[in-house]
C-alpha distance (Angstrom), angle and dihedral (degrees) to the residues before:
residue distance angle dihedral
M1 . . .
Y2 3.75 . .
T3 3.77 105.5 .
P4 3.81 123.1 170.1
R5 3.75 113.9 -143.0
A6 3.85 91.5 -108.0
F7 3.80 91.3 60.2
V8 3.83 101.5 45.5
D9 3.86 110.3 118.1
T10 3.84 118.2 -167.2
N11 3.78 96.3 175.7
L12 3.79 108.3 113.2
A13 3.88 89.8 -164.1
Q14 3.85 82.6 71.4
L15 3.86 87.5 58.9
D16 3.77 91.1 46.6
A17 3.77 89.5 54.5
L18 3.80 94.7 46.3
V19 3.79 94.0 54.4
A20 3.85 92.1 43.7
G21 3.85 89.3 53.2
D22 3.88 95.7 44.5
P23 3.84 117.5 12.7
L24 3.78 90.8 175.9
V25 3.69 104.1 102.1
T26 3.83 135.6 178.4
L27 3.75 115.1 -120.3
L28 3.86 116.5 -160.2
T29 3.74 127.7 -169.4
V30 3.74 134.4 162.0
S31 3.77 120.0 -132.7
G32 3.82 125.3 -133.5
D33 3.82 89.9 -96.6
G34 3.79 93.1 52.5
I35 3.80 99.1 -102.1
P36 3.74 113.8 139.4
Q37 3.89 116.0 -128.6
V38 3.71 121.8 -159.3
T39 3.84 130.9 -171.4
H40 3.79 128.3 -179.3
L41 3.79 109.1 -148.7
P42 3.85 144.2 152.4
V43 3.87 116.8 -107.4
L44 3.74 142.4 -172.7
Y45 3.62 114.8 -124.2
H46 3.95 130.7 -158.1
R47 3.72 130.3 176.1
D48 3.74 129.0 -171.4
G49 3.80 110.4 -178.4
D50 3.82 104.0 -53.9
K51 3.72 93.6 -18.1
V52 3.82 116.7 103.1
L53 3.75 130.1 -170.2
V54 3.77 124.4 -169.5
E55 3.86 120.5 -172.1
G56 3.75 134.5 -176.7
H57 3.77 144.7 123.2
W58 3.85 141.4 -114.0
A59 3.85 129.4 -143.5
R60 3.84 98.7 -99.3
P61 3.87 93.4 -122.1
N62 3.80 89.8 59.5
P63 3.87 106.9 110.1
Q64 3.85 88.8 -139.0
A65 3.84 88.4 64.2
R66 3.79 88.5 73.7
H67 3.82 93.1 55.6
D68 3.68 122.0 120.3
G69 3.87 118.5 -177.6
A70 3.74 142.9 24.1
A71 3.73 118.2 19.0
L72 3.85 140.5 169.8
V73 3.79 123.0 -140.9
I74 3.81 114.1 -161.4
V75 3.80 115.9 -156.4
H76 3.77 113.0 -159.5
G77 3.76 122.6 -145.1
P78 3.80 135.7 -178.8
H79 3.84 119.8 -61.0
A80 3.72 138.9 -177.4
Y81 3.76 141.5 178.2
V82 3.82 118.6 -106.3
S83 3.82 119.7 -148.1
P84 3.78 116.5 -149.7
A85 3.74 87.2 -140.3
W86 3.92 87.1 76.6
Y87 3.89 92.3 65.5
P88 3.75 116.6 98.0
D89 3.88 87.2 -151.4
K90 3.89 94.1 47.0
E91 3.83 96.7 123.5
E92 3.79 103.0 41.6
Q93 3.82 92.9 42.7
A94 3.88 95.1 38.6
R95 3.87 90.3 -131.8
V96 3.82 118.0 -160.6
P97 3.95 132.7 -160.7
T98 3.70 121.5 -75.1
W99 3.85 141.0 165.8
N100 3.78 126.4 -119.6
Y101 3.78 118.0 -149.8
V102 3.89 149.6 146.8
V103 3.72 122.1 -134.5
A104 3.85 137.2 158.7
H105 3.84 131.5 -148.6
L106 3.83 117.1 -158.4
H107 3.72 115.2 -165.4
G108 3.83 121.1 -163.5
V109 3.79 150.4 100.5
L110 3.83 125.1 -69.9
E111 3.75 122.4 -128.0
R112 3.92 108.0 -162.0
Y113 3.78 126.5 -168.9
E114 3.76 138.7 -176.7
D115 3.88 106.2 -171.9
E116 3.80 115.2 129.6
A117 3.82 95.6 -128.6
S118 3.87 95.0 52.9
L119 3.80 92.2 42.7
A120 3.88 91.8 48.7
D121 3.83 91.4 49.9
L122 3.89 90.0 47.6
V123 3.86 93.5 50.3
M124 3.82 90.7 45.9
R125 3.69 93.8 53.3
M126 3.86 94.8 41.9
S127 3.89 91.9 50.7
D128 3.81 90.6 46.9
R129 3.83 90.7 50.5
F130 3.77 97.7 47.9
E131 3.78 98.8 32.5
N132 3.92 90.0 54.6
A133 3.77 87.8 49.5
I134 3.85 92.2 64.0
G135 3.85 95.7 33.4
S136 3.78 93.0 -108.2
D137 3.81 127.9 131.3
W138 3.86 111.0 -149.3
T139 3.70 111.5 137.1
F140 3.82 136.2 -176.0
E141 3.84 108.7 -113.2
P142 3.79 111.2 -155.9
G143 3.73 90.4 -167.5
R144 3.83 91.6 66.2
E145 3.84 114.5 85.7
D146 3.94 90.7 -151.8
H147 3.76 86.7 57.3
R148 3.85 98.3 42.2
V149 3.93 92.1 49.7
Q150 3.84 87.9 63.9
L151 3.75 91.7 64.9
R152 3.81 87.2 70.8
G153 3.70 88.6 71.8
I154 3.96 98.1 59.0
T155 3.73 141.2 58.8
G156 3.76 120.8 -150.5
F157 3.79 130.4 -141.3
R158 3.75 140.2 -165.6
F159 3.79 120.6 -158.4
A160 3.73 124.8 -170.5
P161 3.85 106.6 -177.0
R162 3.80 117.8 -134.8
R163 3.78 93.1 -162.8
I164 3.76 132.1 23.3
E165 3.76 125.7 -163.3
I166 3.86 118.3 -171.3
K167 3.80 120.1 -173.1
S168 3.65 118.1 -162.9
K169 3.96 107.0 -178.3
L170 3.90 99.6 -175.7
S171 3.80 102.4 146.1
Q172 3.76 92.2 -85.6
N173 3.80 88.1 148.9
H174 3.80 91.7 63.9
P175 3.67 131.5 81.3
E176 3.75 119.4 -95.1
A177 3.72 95.4 -102.8
N178 3.83 91.2 57.0
R179 3.75 94.4 47.1
R180 3.75 92.5 51.0
A181 3.81 90.4 49.5
V182 3.76 94.3 49.1
A183 3.83 90.3 48.2
D184 3.76 91.0 51.4
A185 3.73 93.7 49.6
L186 3.73 93.9 47.7
H187 3.71 91.8 46.7
A188 3.90 89.0 54.9
Q189 3.73 93.4 57.6
D190 3.72 125.4 101.7
D191 3.83 89.8 -126.8
S192 3.78 125.3 105.5
R193 3.78 94.6 -151.1
A194 3.75 91.6 50.3
N195 3.68 91.0 48.3
A196 3.86 90.0 50.5
I197 3.80 91.3 53.3
A198 3.75 90.6 49.8
A199 3.82 90.9 51.3
L200 3.90 88.6 51.4
M201 3.69 91.8 50.5
R202 3.70 95.4 47.1
A203 3.83 91.8 47.8
R204 3.83 87.1 59.1
E205 3.84 92.1 54.9
T206 3.88 92.8 57.6
């Protein structure tokens, strides 16, 4: 990922927040014949210090579910258009439009599995995580045959990234007056993504 020095972010708490805000990631692999394979899927995320673990599953017919080897997980964060009209120095500096955003790239190797016990554990933990998030109570019941049979349709994976890149493009390459003006303009919009970027920008000023 192209990341100018001003936008490099090494704070893993930022990654925690990104996954908490949007657990639907993009998983990219390249097949043996050089064809990229991309899947968008929800994941469970755990971090212990600088060790990160991402877990999820594919539908078993998905060609990517047969992949062993290198993979890239893209974690998407908030993003927003930035108008040059918002900059106090727009005329003298001939400012142009841009886009502010936060994103993370996780590089590593996939470990996949298909045994029933591991898949049942994964599905139980995923259902607990996402059902709780919406105040619902559905749960996977491994004692039910009609639940267990569904496990035959998925392949699970574990992914422990070996390298993590976080890019926080939040107008750090601009003078303070510009950064504050952009944050104020984004905060005033009726757009949750713009508001989120404004909050991240303001947090860096404190």
